[in-house]
Phi, psi and omega in degrees: 000145192296134174277135182271143173272109183235146173297147183267097180268004198255005183292333180251008178272160185273112177290117186266326176209131169280138190276339181307128177066016175268158181248132173229158167242137182245100184279128188075040192260018187262352177200172174052219182307319185281334169290323178302317175303308182302318176294324181282336176291320178288329181286333186272000173107017170308145174285315172213159176219133173251126170256141176241160175175174196249005181262104190292310185298311179298323181298312177301318183288315181300316176303313182298314185295321181299309190292317174294336179276321187244358179114137181313137180080358186292321193229148176229138175256136179242117178289119182208137177249112184291357175265345183284124178244040200256344185236156192242109183286333183127183182293137174245125183255114161196119189043244187246018175289149190262207185284154177245124177232100187192154180299330178294338175291323175300320182300316170303314184299317181297310185299314183288333173292319184283315193266341180081351174193157170231141187241324193221130174237131171239116184261106188243345188302131179189165183215158168246109185207067185283341170294346176219062189294339174298316176294325181294319186283320177304310189290318195267331187262298188300323174295319169300323177292320178301312182300326178291310182293317180298324177291329176306323184275318189269341175254323194284167181284335174285353173250246186242007180247190184241004184111157176173218190220152167238125171256107177265124183263127178248258183160163186298337178279005167279339174243341175243152182279167181215085190305326181285349184220062184302322185284330171298314177296324173303317176294323178287323174303324186288319185288326170300318176301310179306303183304313176297319185285312174300330183274055183232159180307321178316314184262314184294322179306328183266319190275335193067022181243120180277139168241126182237146184251129175241124183248093179287149177284181176308123185231137179296080171227177174287354179296328185247021173283147186048048184303340188289333182273004191237027184239171185299323180222166179300313186295321185289331184292322173299311183299315176298321178300311182297315186300315194279324181288335168276344180292139173282117177261158174237167167278169190286334181307308175303334176286322177300319184289317182302313183299321173297321181297316180301309185307314191284317190236353196283128173298150174298128179075015174279157179237133182229147183243133164238113179231134188049039173076010184246141177261136176233138170267125175274136174251089184275114183290160178288147177304338180291336185284343181226023169274139169241132179282122183259322185200157168227138196243349180242000000 
């Protein structure tokens, strides 16, 4: 992947984690933004990266690319369907949370077993499928929740880890509406809320795990291919296709660079946007800052 020439705005920032010698798992890391994140993690000095996905051919290609580029044994592909609940990993401990029963659990168990530790979790797996919106919701929201909860066990101090960071990838329509794809926008808004809620001292104080949300703008990946076939109705499909065709797009590499930046400098519970290959930190105001009293009933 091409190395971007980007300004160094990080000199005065507080580095919360150095990527060197760290071990990461990137869910959905076999293509697009996930693969760009895995690549940039290894470029930044990560010891190992595991990438997960449900496409066996693409996964093997991603593993080969990463190992050919950064050295044999640096990366590992784990075949995984985050919607599969047929395999049991075992008891998952974090606060009062109970068991997790899914194929993603096995991916974490395998990565931890091979690499002996996990420091970084990047949850990028997601789909656009308004025509089957329940599957879309399960994949995008529940898959991200599973990845976050598993991070608390394998990365967090209350589990088998020593603390680290989770990057949950939502999308720019987690802060802006997307009328042609309301269920996709709903899922991305949910991931923002999930990350801000987990990214609080209630969780981090005990676990040592930061949670940061990343919202990429429209990016040239397979995620948005054939949008007219992925909407809730034919009319919305045409609207979605027009919306995407007119949107300014970026490549996946800026998103990979952004994710590494967030791992190093992202504040707990913070929300970031990468749009037009530019990274922005969002300062989301409290609702009382923009509320107008209309009536009082008591």
